C-alpha positions in Angstrom: -2.8 3.9 -19.5 0.7 3.7 -21.0 1.4 7.0 -22.6 4.1 8.1 -25.1 7.2 9.2 -23.2 6.3 7.5 -19.9 8.3 4.3 -20.3 10.9 3.8 -17.7 9.5 6.2 -15.1 11.0 5.6 -11.6 10.0 6.9 -8.2 13.1 9.2 -8.3 11.5 11.0 -11.3 8.4 11.7 -9.3 10.1 12.6 -6.1 12.9 14.8 -7.7 11.1 18.1 -7.1 10.3 17.1 -3.5 13.7 15.9 -2.2 14.2 18.8 0.3 10.7 18.5 1.6 11.0 14.7 1.9 14.2 15.2 3.9 12.1 17.4 6.2 9.4 14.7 6.5 12.1 12.2 7.6 13.3 14.6 10.3 9.7 15.3 11.4 9.1 11.6 11.6 12.1 11.1 13.9 10.9 14.0 16.1 7.4 12.5 16.4 8.5 9.0 17.4 11.3 10.0 19.8 10.8 8.6 23.2 12.7 8.7 26.5 12.5 4.9 26.9 15.3 2.6 25.8 13.3 -0.3 24.3 11.0 2.1 22.3 14.1 4.0 21.1 15.7 0.8 19.9 12.6 -0.3 18.1 12.1 3.1 16.6 15.7 3.2 15.3 15.1 -0.2 13.6 11.8 0.9 12.1 13.3 4.0 10.6 16.1 1.9 9.0 13.3 -0.2 7.4 11.6 2.8 6.0 10.4 2.2 2.4 10.1 4.4 -0.6 8.1 7.2 1.1 5.4 6.9 -1.5 2.5 8.0 0.8 4.3 11.2 2.0 5.1 11.9 -1.6 1.4 11.8 -2.4 0.6 14.2 0.5 3.3 16.7 -0.7 2.3 16.5 -4.4 -1.4 17.0 -3.6 -0.4 19.9 -1.4 1.6 21.5 -4.3 -0.8 20.6 -7.0 -3.7 22.5 -5.4 -1.8 25.8 -5.6 -2.6 26.3 -1.9 0.4 24.9 0.0 -0.1 24.3 3.7 2.6 25.0 6.3 1.6 21.8 8.1 2.0 19.6 5.0 5.4 18.2 6.3 3.8 17.1 9.6 0.8 15.6 7.8 3.1 13.7 5.4 5.1 12.4 8.4 1.8 11.3 10.2 0.6 9.5 7.1 3.9 7.6 6.9 3.7 6.9 10.7 0.2 5.3 10.2 1.6 3.2 7.3 4.5 2.0 9.5 2.1 1.1 12.3 0.0 -1.0 9.9 3.2 -2.8 8.7 4.2 -3.6 12.3 0.8 -4.9 13.1 0.6 -6.9 9.8 4.0 -8.5 10.6 2.8 -9.3 14.1 -0.5 -10.9 12.9 1.3 -12.9 10.1 4.3 -13.8 12.4 6.5 -12.5 9.6 10.3 -12.6 10.3 11.5 -10.5 7.4 10.3 -7.2 5.7 12.3 -5.6 2.9 15.2 -8.0 3.7 15.4 -6.9 7.3 14.2 -8.7 10.5 10.8 -7.5 11.7 10.2 -6.2 15.2 8.6 -9.5 16.3 11.6 -11.4 15.0 14.2 -8.9 16.5 12.4 -8.4 19.8 9.2 -10.3 20.5 5.6 -10.6 19.3 4.5 -8.6 22.4 6.9 -5.8 21.7 5.7 -5.7 18.1 2.0 -5.3 19.1 2.8 -2.6 21.6 5.0 -0.7 19.2 2.3 -0.7 16.6 0.0 0.8 19.2 2.7 3.3 20.2 3.1 4.5 16.6 -0.7 5.0 16.2 -0.9 6.9 19.4 2.0 9.2 18.4 0.1 9.9 15.1 -3.0 10.8 17.0 -1.1 13.1 19.5 0.5 14.9 16.5 -2.8 15.4 14.8 -4.4 16.8 18.0 -1.4 19.2 18.3 -2.4 20.7 14.9 -5.6 21.9 16.6 -7.7 21.2 13.5 -10.4 18.5 13.5 -10.4 17.9 9.7 -7.1 16.0 9.3 -7.9 14.1 12.5 -11.4 13.2 11.1 -9.9 12.0 7.7 -7.1 9.9 9.2 -9.2 8.6 12.0 -11.7 7.3 9.4 -8.9 5.8 7.4 -7.3 3.9 10.3 -10.7 2.5 11.2 -11.3 1.3 7.6 -7.9 -0.3 7.6 -8.6 -2.1 10.9 -12.0 -3.4 9.7 -10.3 -4.6 6.5 -7.8 -6.6 8.5 -10.6 -8.1 10.5 -12.6 -8.9 7.4 -9.5 -10.8 6.0 -9.1 -12.8 9.2 -12.7 -13.9 9.2 -12.7 -15.2 5.6 -12.9 -18.9 6.4 -13.0 -20.2 2.9 -10.4 -18.4 0.7 -11.6 -20.1 -2.5 -15.1 -18.7 -2.0 -13.6 -15.1 -2.0 -15.4 -13.1 -4.7 -14.0 -10.2 -6.8 -16.5 -7.8 -5.0 -15.1 -9.0 -1.6 -11.5 -8.6 -2.9 -12.3 -5.0 -4.0 -13.8 -4.2 -0.6 -10.8 -5.7 1.2 -8.1 -3.8 -0.8 -10.1 -0.5 -0.7 -10.1 -0.8 3.1 -6.5 -2.1 3.6 -4.6 -0.1 0.9 -6.6 2.4 -1.0 -8.1 4.1 2.1 -4.7 5.4 3.3 -3.6 6.5 -0.2 -6.9 8.3 -0.6 -6.5 9.9 2.8 -2.9 11.0 2.0 -4.1 12.8 -1.1 -7.1 14.4 0.7 -5.1 15.7 3.7 -2.6 17.1 1.2 -5.5 19.0 -0.4 -7.1 20.5 2.7 -6.3 24.0 1.7 -8.0 23.6 -1.7 -11.6 24.2 -2.9 -14.0 21.4 -1.9 -14.3 20.0 -5.5 -10.5 19.8 -5.9 -10.2 18.1 -2.5 -12.9 15.6 -3.5 -11.1 14.9 -6.8 -7.8 14.2 -5.1 -9.5 11.9 -2.6 -11.0 9.9 -5.5 -7.6 10.0 -7.3 -6.0 8.4 -4.3 -8.7 5.8 -4.0 -8.3 4.7 -7.6 -4.6 4.8 -7.4 -4.7 2.7 -4.3 -6.8 0.1 -5.9 -4.4 -0.2 -8.8 -1.4 -0.2 -6.4 -2.7 -3.3 -4.5 -3.7 -5.1 -7.7 -0.2 -4.6 -9.1 1.3 -5.6 -5.8 -0.7 -8.9 -6.0 0.4 -9.4 -9.6 4.1 -9.0 -8.7 3.7 -11.9 -6.4 3.0 -14.1 -9.5 5.8 -12.6 -11.6 8.7 -11.3 -9.5 11.6 -13.8 -9.5 13.4 -14.6 -6.3 17.1 -14.0 -6.6 18.0 -17.5 -5.3 15.6 -19.6 -7.4 14.9 -17.5 -10.5 11.2 -18.4 -10.1 8.2 -16.4 -9.0 8.1 -16.1 -5.2 4.4 -16.9 -4.9 4.5 -15.8 -1.3 0.8 -15.1 -1.2 0.0 -18.5 -2.5 2.4 -20.0 0.1 0.3 -18.3 2.8 -2.9 -19.4 1.0 -4.0 -15.9 0.2 -6.4 -15.6 -2.7 -5.9 -12.4 -4.8 -7.4 -11.1 -8.0 -5.5 -13.3 -10.5 -6.6 -16.5 -8.8 -10.1 -15.2 -8.2 -10.5 -14.7 -12.0 -8.9 -18.0 -12.8 -11.0 -20.3 -10.4 -14.3 -20.5 -12.4 -12.3 -21.1 -15.6 -10.5 -24.2 -14.3 -11.6 -27.7 -15.1 -12.0 -30.3 -12.3 -8.5 -31.7 -12.7 -6.9 -28.2 -12.5 -9.1 -27.3 -9.6 -7.7 -30.2 -7.7 -4.2 -28.6 -8.0 -5.6 -25.5 -6.3 -7.3 -27.6 -3.6 -4.0 -29.4 -3.0 -2.2 -26.1 -2.6 -4.7 -24.9 0.0 -4.5 -28.2 1.9 -0.7 -28.2 2.1 0.8 -26.3 5.0 4.1 -25.7 3.2 3.6 -26.0 -0.6 6.6 -26.9 -2.6 8.2 -24.7 -5.3 6.9 -27.1 -7.9 3.3 -26.9 -6.6 3.5 -23.1 -6.5 4.8 -23.1 -10.0 2.0 -25.3 -11.2 -0.6 -23.0 -9.7 1.0 -19.9 -11.2 1.0 -21.6 -14.7 -2.7 -22.4 -14.3 -3.6 -18.9 -13.3 -1.5 -17.5 -16.2 -3.0 -19.9 -18.7 -6.6 -18.9 -17.8 -5.9 -15.2 -18.2 -5.8 -14.3 -14.5 -2.7 -12.1 -14.8 -3.9 -10.4 -17.9 -7.3 -9.7 -16.3 -5.7 -8.2 -13.1 -3.5 -6.0 -15.2 -6.5 -4.8 -17.2 -8.2 -3.9 -13.9 -5.2 -2.0 -12.7 -5.1 0.0 -16.0 -8.8 0.8 -15.6 -8.3 2.2 -12.1 -5.4 4.3 -13.3 -7.5 5.7 -16.1 -10.2 6.7 -13.5 -7.5 8.3 -11.4 -6.0 10.2 -14.3 -9.4 11.6 -15.2 -9.7 13.2 -11.6 -6.5 15.2 -12.3 -8.5 17.4 -14.7 -9.9 19.2 -11.7 -6.4 20.5 -10.9 -4.6 23.5 -12.5 -1.7 22.6 -14.7 1.5 22.4 -12.7 4.7 20.2 -12.3 3.0 18.6 -9.2 0.0 17.6 -11.2 2.3 16.1 -13.9 4.1 14.2 -11.1 0.8 12.8 -9.9 0.1 11.7 -13.5 3.6 10.1 -13.7 2.9 8.2 -10.5 0.3 6.2 -12.3 2.7 5.2 -15.1 5.3 4.3 -12.4 2.8 2.2 -10.6 1.9 0.2 -13.7 5.5 -0.4 -14.5 6.4 -1.6 -11.1 8.3 -5.0 -11.0 9.0 -5.1 -7.2 
């Protein structure tokens, strides 16, 4: 969905109009997680240093403003959505035994695996407490459903015993649960003050955007160069994770090429050369091009949903977020 005049869009272009409110979201987040317990305080301080680009709170606030029915509680809802996202990252790092995230040590590396698990639970529980404090079942219902979908998605991934038998339909189901559900929920809670058809359109917008977001994320793993090697990182392949580019490539490989994939899956710590060979095979069979086409398709579906909204700077920023997503390189 590349449009004239959208080249070079960055997240700063989308968040520019929201900077004062995003600052309020960060303050609200600190308030929510504050605890009178030293270990939790230390872990919280580290997590808040690791905070990412605030993309999900941005979607909450843009949806809130785009409806023309701003909610006083939007700042709190945006903070809760980011809190749920942080909790999932903590649990992901714990499940994967990851030692780094965004170039910083994870909680399980800095403290322990046990602390990491408990901190993920703490963040979830603080999110629930804050939603209950709002005294409105609707945001609780939406985000409760989202967290359940995300958890089931994680379980579905854990029980996939044969990664190379993973189908595109199963991949779609997984990323809808793990990624798109929270982005969809972020847009929907931002639109709670709007008419039902607008709220539904923004929920679908978030779902389509979330699908494209994860596909692009998986593509970046094949294309982003590590600063030390100048070669694609291939971190998903190193962990034997099968994503859309490889799913598309597998049935198009001959028996000799398929043996390279089998070798990768059978190797506990694949070499850079083996990773590079697999990336070349996936690229040569059109896996990267197909994945990018699918991301474009989901962005087109998302853009169509914005027609339900009145014209506004916030609606335009939501449209720009699609172009930003497609241009992501990291």
